[in-house]
C-alpha positions in Angstrom: 74.4 117.4 98.9 74.4 118.0 102.6 76.5 120.6 104.3 78.9 118.1 105.8 79.1 115.8 102.8 82.5 117.2 101.6 83.8 117.0 105.2 82.8 113.4 105.4 84.6 112.6 102.1 87.7 114.3 103.3 87.6 112.5 106.7 87.4 109.1 104.9 90.4 110.1 102.8 92.3 111.1 105.9 91.6 107.9 107.7 92.5 105.8 104.6 95.8 107.6 104.1 96.7 107.3 107.8 96.2 103.6 107.5 98.5 103.5 104.4 101.1 105.5 106.3 100.9 103.1 109.3 101.3 100.1 107.0 104.2 101.7 105.1 105.9 102.5 108.4 105.5 98.9 109.5 107.0 97.7 106.2 110.1 100.0 106.7 110.5 98.9 110.3 110.7 95.3 109.2 113.0 95.7 106.2 115.6 93.3 107.8 113.3 90.9 109.7 114.2 87.4 108.5 112.1 85.4 111.0 108.5 86.1 111.9 106.2 84.3 114.3 104.5 82.7 111.3 107.9 81.5 110.1 110.0 82.8 107.2 110.9 86.4 106.4 108.6 89.4 106.8 106.2 89.9 103.9 105.4 93.4 102.8 101.8 94.5 103.5 99.6 96.3 101.0 96.4 98.4 101.7 93.5 97.8 99.4 91.2 100.9 99.0 87.8 101.1 97.3 85.1 103.8 97.0 82.5 103.6 99.7 79.9 103.5 96.9 80.9 100.6 94.7 78.2 101.3 92.1 79.6 104.6 91.0 79.9 105.1 87.3 80.9 108.0 85.1 78.2 110.6 84.5 76.6 110.2 81.1 73.8 112.2 79.4 72.5 109.0 77.9 71.6 107.2 81.2 68.1 107.4 82.5 67.6 109.5 85.6 67.3 106.4 87.9 70.7 105.2 86.7 72.6 108.5 87.1 75.5 108.2 89.5 75.2 109.5 93.1 77.7 111.8 94.7 80.9 110.2 95.9 80.8 108.9 99.4 84.5 108.8 100.0 86.9 105.9 100.3 87.3 102.9 102.6 90.0 100.4 103.5 88.8 97.0 102.2 91.7 95.0 103.6 95.4 94.8 104.3 97.0 91.9 102.6 100.5 90.4 102.3 102.5 90.8 99.1 103.3 87.3 97.8 106.3 88.4 95.8 109.4 86.4 96.7 112.1 88.0 99.0 115.6 88.5 97.8 118.3 86.0 98.6 121.5 87.2 100.3 124.6 85.1 100.7 125.5 85.0 104.4 126.3 81.5 105.7 126.9 82.8 109.2 123.4 84.1 109.6 121.2 82.0 111.9 118.4 81.9 109.4 120.6 80.8 106.4 119.5 77.7 104.5 121.6 74.7 105.8 120.9 72.3 103.0 120.0 72.2 99.3 120.8 74.5 96.4 120.2 77.6 98.5 122.8 76.6 101.2 124.3 79.6 102.8 121.6 82.0 101.5 119.2 84.0 103.7 115.8 85.0 102.3 115.3 88.6 103.1 111.9 90.4 103.2 110.3 91.5 99.9 110.4 95.2 101.1 112.0 97.6 98.7 112.9 100.8 100.7 112.8 103.1 97.6 109.3 101.9 96.7 108.1 102.3 100.3 109.5 105.8 100.4 107.8 106.7 97.1 104.5 105.2 98.5 105.0 107.2 101.7 105.5 110.5 99.8 102.3 109.7 97.8 100.3 108.9 100.9 101.6 112.1 102.6 100.6 114.2 99.6 97.1 112.6 99.5 96.7 113.3 103.2 97.8 116.9 102.7 95.2 117.3 99.8 92.5 116.0 102.1 93.5 118.4 104.8 93.4 121.3 102.3 90.0 120.2 101.1 88.8 120.0 104.7 90.1 123.6 105.3 88.5 124.9 102.2 85.1 123.4 103.1 85.3 124.8 106.6 86.2 128.3 105.2 83.4 128.1 102.7 80.8 127.1 105.4 82.1 129.9 107.6 81.7 132.5 104.8 78.1 131.2 104.2 77.3 131.6 107.9 78.7 135.1 107.9 76.6 136.0 104.8 73.5 134.7 106.5 74.1 136.8 109.6 74.2 140.1 107.7 
């Protein structure tokens, strides 16, 4: 393991959690957007994360040496996709985006963003970001102590 391996892992985690926080903020900002350029209400976005090393497995004493897992390489954002869950219907016949005809007449389809869920996700992403910052600080401190020992 190289000296900066742990720093690189923490940096990938920081970048991934920042992306999650940006997407969550966008979801919260559009909680009442009923008309988008694509048409229809805003759809909640989700961040899909994967390990950088997709072939990682759990360590086992029974695997041959060539099949033993490597050290973790961190995490990466694979994609940001739209949640396909339906939006909630709210009765408001005076709204400009209300259905004019059919069984949903007078109803407005609102975004599928749940504020409580978004806030929970935001707290989780914030805690994960803080954990990566703590890990980065611990690595820096450990490297600094190693340098100080080498100078004596």
